[in-house]
C-alpha positions in Angstrom: -154.0 -96.0 -16.8 -153.3 -99.7 -17.2 -149.6 -100.8 -17.2 -150.3 -102.5 -20.6 -151.4 -99.2 -22.1 -148.4 -97.3 -20.6 -146.0 -99.8 -22.1 -147.7 -100.2 -25.5 -145.6 -98.0 -27.8 -146.4 -96.9 -31.4 -143.7 -97.6 -33.9 -143.0 -94.6 -36.1 -140.1 -95.9 -38.1 -137.4 -98.5 -37.8 -135.8 -98.0 -34.3 -138.2 -95.1 -33.5 -141.2 -95.4 -31.2 -143.6 -93.1 -29.4 -145.2 -93.4 -26.0 -148.6 -92.2 -25.0 -149.5 -89.1 -22.9 -150.5 -89.1 -19.2 -151.9 -85.8 -17.9 -151.9 -85.8 -14.1 -154.6 -83.9 -12.1 -152.2 -82.4 -9.6 -149.1 -80.3 -9.5 -146.7 -83.0 -8.2 -146.7 -85.0 -11.4 -146.7 -82.3 -14.0 -143.3 -83.8 -14.8 -143.2 -87.2 -16.3 -142.8 -90.0 -13.7 -139.3 -91.4 -14.0 -140.5 -95.0 -14.0 -142.8 -94.1 -16.9 -140.0 -93.0 -19.2 -137.7 -95.8 -18.0 -140.3 -98.5 -18.6 -141.1 -97.2 -22.1 -137.4 -96.9 -22.9 -136.9 -100.5 -22.0 -139.9 -101.5 -24.2 -138.5 -99.7 -27.2 -135.1 -101.5 -26.7 -136.9 -104.9 -26.4 -138.7 -104.3 -29.6 -135.4 -104.3 -31.5 -134.0 -107.5 -30.0 -134.4 -111.1 -31.0 -136.8 -112.9 -28.6 -134.1 -115.4 -27.6 -132.4 -112.6 -25.7 -133.7 -111.4 -22.3 -132.8 -108.1 -20.6 -130.5 -108.6 -17.7 -129.5 -105.0 -16.9 -130.2 -101.3 -17.7 -128.5 -98.1 -16.8 -130.3 -94.8 -17.3 -129.7 -91.1 -16.7 -132.5 -88.6 -16.2 -131.2 -85.5 -18.0 -134.2 -83.2 -18.0 -137.6 -83.1 -16.4 -140.2 -84.6 -18.8 -143.5 -82.9 -19.7 -146.3 -85.3 -18.7 -148.6 -83.7 -21.2 -146.4 -84.3 -24.2 -145.7 -87.7 -26.0 -142.2 -89.0 -25.7 -140.3 -90.3 -28.8 -137.7 -93.1 -28.3 -134.8 -93.7 -30.7 -132.9 -96.9 -30.4 -129.3 -97.5 -31.4 -128.3 -101.1 -32.0 -124.9 -100.9 -30.4 -124.0 -104.6 -30.6 -125.5 -108.0 -31.6 -123.5 -110.9 -30.4 -124.0 -114.6 -29.9 -124.7 -114.4 -26.2 -125.2 -110.7 -25.5 -126.5 -107.7 -27.3 -126.7 -104.0 -26.3 -129.1 -101.2 -27.1 -128.9 -97.5 -26.4 -132.1 -95.5 -26.1 -132.7 -91.7 -26.1 -136.1 -90.4 -24.9 -136.9 -87.1 -26.6 -139.4 -84.3 -26.0 -139.5 -80.9 -27.6 -136.3 -81.8 -29.6 -134.3 -82.5 -26.4 -133.2 -85.7 -24.8 -134.8 -86.1 -21.4 -133.6 -89.6 -20.6 -130.7 -91.8 -21.9 -130.5 -95.5 -21.2 -128.3 -98.5 -22.1 -129.7 -102.0 -21.8 -127.9 -105.3 -22.1 -129.6 -108.6 -23.1 -128.4 -112.2 -22.7 -129.4 -115.6 -24.0 -130.3 -118.3 -21.5 -127.1 -119.6 -19.9 -126.0 -121.5 -16.8 -123.3 -120.9 -14.2 -122.6 -120.6 -10.5 -125.6 -119.7 -8.3 -125.9 -118.0 -4.9 -127.8 -115.0 -3.3 -128.2 -113.0 -0.1 -130.9 -114.2 2.2 -134.2 -112.4 2.1 -134.3 -110.0 5.2 -137.0 -110.3 7.8 -140.2 -108.4 7.1 -143.8 -108.5 8.3 -146.1 -110.1 5.7 -147.9 -107.7 3.3 -151.4 -108.7 4.6 -150.5 -107.1 7.9 -149.5 -103.7 6.5 -151.7 -100.8 5.5 -152.0 -99.6 1.9 -149.7 -96.9 0.5 -152.0 -94.0 0.9 -152.7 -95.0 4.5 -149.0 -95.3 5.4 -147.6 -92.0 4.0 -148.8 -88.5 3.5 -145.7 -87.3 1.6 -147.8 -87.2 -1.7 -151.4 -86.2 -2.1 -154.0 -88.6 -3.3 -154.6 -87.0 -6.7 -151.0 -87.3 -7.6 -151.0 -91.0 -7.2 -154.2 -92.0 -8.9 -152.0 -93.2 -11.8 -150.7 -95.9 -9.4 -154.1 -97.2 -8.3 -153.6 -100.5 -10.2 -150.6 -101.2 -7.9 -150.9 -102.4 -4.3 -148.0 -100.7 -2.6 -147.5 -101.2 1.2 -144.6 -99.5 3.1 -143.6 -101.4 6.2 -144.3 -99.1 9.2 -141.2 -97.9 11.1 -142.2 -99.7 14.3 -142.3 -103.0 12.4 -139.0 -102.5 10.5 -136.1 -104.8 11.6 -133.3 -102.3 11.8 -129.9 -103.8 10.8 -126.7 -102.6 12.4 -124.6 -100.3 10.3 -127.4 -99.3 7.9 -127.7 -95.5 7.8 -131.2 -95.3 6.4 -133.6 -98.2 5.7 -137.1 -98.8 4.2 -139.1 -101.9 3.1 -142.0 -101.9 0.7 -144.2 -104.7 -0.5 -145.8 -104.3 -3.9 -147.7 -106.1 -6.6 -149.9 -105.4 -9.6 -153.5 -105.7 -8.3 -154.9 -107.6 -11.3 -153.4 -110.6 -13.1 -151.1 -109.7 -16.0 -150.6 -111.7 -19.2 -148.0 -114.5 -19.2 -145.4 -112.3 -21.0 -142.0 -112.2 -19.1 -141.1 -109.0 -21.0 -144.2 -107.2 -19.7 -143.4 -108.2 -16.1 -139.8 -107.0 -16.5 -140.9 -103.6 -18.0 -143.6 -103.3 -15.3 -141.0 -103.8 -12.6 -138.7 -101.2 -14.2 -141.7 -98.8 -14.2 -142.5 -99.2 -10.5 -139.0 -99.5 -9.2 -138.6 -95.7 -9.3 -141.7 -95.0 -7.1 -140.4 -95.4 -3.6 -136.7 -96.0 -3.7 -135.6 -92.4 -3.2 -137.9 -92.3 -0.2 -135.4 -94.6 1.6 -133.0 -91.6 1.9 -135.6 -89.4 3.6 -137.1 -91.6 6.3 -134.7 -90.3 8.9 -135.3 -86.7 8.0 -139.0 -86.3 8.6 -139.0 -82.6 9.3 -136.6 -81.7 6.4 -138.2 -83.9 3.7 -141.1 -81.5 3.0 -138.4 -78.8 2.2 -136.5 -80.9 -0.3 -136.3 -80.7 -4.1 -136.5 -84.4 -5.0 -135.8 -86.0 -8.4 -134.2 -89.1 -9.8 -130.8 -88.5 -11.4 -129.9 -92.0 -12.6 -131.3 -95.5 -12.3 -129.7 -98.9 -12.7 -131.3 -102.3 -12.6 -130.2 -105.9 -12.8 -132.6 -108.8 -13.4 -131.5 -112.1 -11.9 -134.4 -114.5 -11.9 -137.9 -114.9 -13.4 -140.7 -113.2 -11.5 -144.3 -112.0 -11.8 -145.2 -108.4 -11.2 -148.7 -109.4 -10.2 -147.4 -111.4 -7.2 -146.1 -109.9 -3.9 -142.5 -108.8 -4.0 -140.5 -107.3 -1.1 -138.4 -104.2 -2.1 -135.7 -104.0 0.6 -134.3 -100.5 0.4 -131.5 -98.5 2.0 -129.5 -95.3 1.5 -125.8 -95.7 2.4 -125.0 -92.0 1.9 -126.5 -88.6 1.4 -124.4 -85.5 0.9 -124.1 -82.4 -1.3 -127.8 -82.3 -2.2 -127.7 -85.9 -3.5 -128.6 -89.3 -2.0 -127.5 -92.7 -3.1 -130.1 -95.5 -2.7 -130.1 -99.2 -3.3 -132.7 -101.9 -3.3 -133.0 -105.7 -3.5 -136.2 -107.2 -4.7 -137.4 -110.6 -3.5 -140.5 -112.7 -4.3 -142.4 -114.2 -1.4 -140.4 -117.4 -1.6 -137.2 -115.6 -0.8 -135.7 -115.6 -4.3 -133.8 -112.4 -5.2 -135.2 -111.4 -8.6 -133.7 -108.0 -9.1 -131.4 -105.3 -7.7 -131.6 -101.5 -8.1 -129.2 -98.6 -7.6 -130.3 -95.0 -7.9 -128.9 -91.5 -7.1 -131.4 -88.8 -6.6 -131.5 -85.1 -6.0 -132.3 -84.3 -2.3 -131.5 -80.6 -2.2 -133.0 -78.1 0.3 -135.3 -75.6 -1.3 -134.0 -72.0 -1.3 -136.6 -70.8 1.3 -135.4 -73.4 3.9 -132.6 -73.0 6.4 -131.4 -76.3 7.8 -130.9 -76.6 11.5 -127.3 -76.3 12.8 -125.6 -79.2 14.4 
């Protein structure tokens, strides 16, 4: 399904929207993909904001597993409309229950101090195999919905390990086909894809255990710093500073190929052992 279709919502009433249905062919994605509902939530918020405002951050909580075979309804609360900033709160609803709650903040174009972290070293994307060649964590049928994205995970033997980082992963990605020149579409598309690989950065050092984990996104936060295009290569530099108690904290910085930091992401996810698995001692 094209990203434009996924993010094209139907307006039911003032401040109420409905997203389309995606029915996966395999068991893994019988639940709605987290990026799907996050991206659509952001679109619904954008629809209620004056175009002079651009989204600069979002904070979302995944409250219940979504049903991928059921449409999602989005209700938008207009929390604040100011001169420089405005805020929206979105509830994503299925079967009468809220499955995702998000707050988004928007800002007019402004100027101020500027600096950023340097883009970390990474092999170029052309030298890295495609997503399905580089990982067997998910089956092919589950990820047919992402065919329009070129996702390339940096192999472990090509990863530059940084001292003091507990768990690291790097991913290059881009939309395969050119997208329209609509900055909002590119931002919402990035919000959609940002959920796909980030929680994997907590599992890369636990190869044997990862197939015995219950994995799900619990919350997701993003900050958008600079303009970008989702149809051009971006490096998603990911790490997991801590995992404990059946949960893992992950973080990511997203850079374009020119070294500009365009976005940052934080996510906590469920990484709990299944009941039939006994972890090794020591």
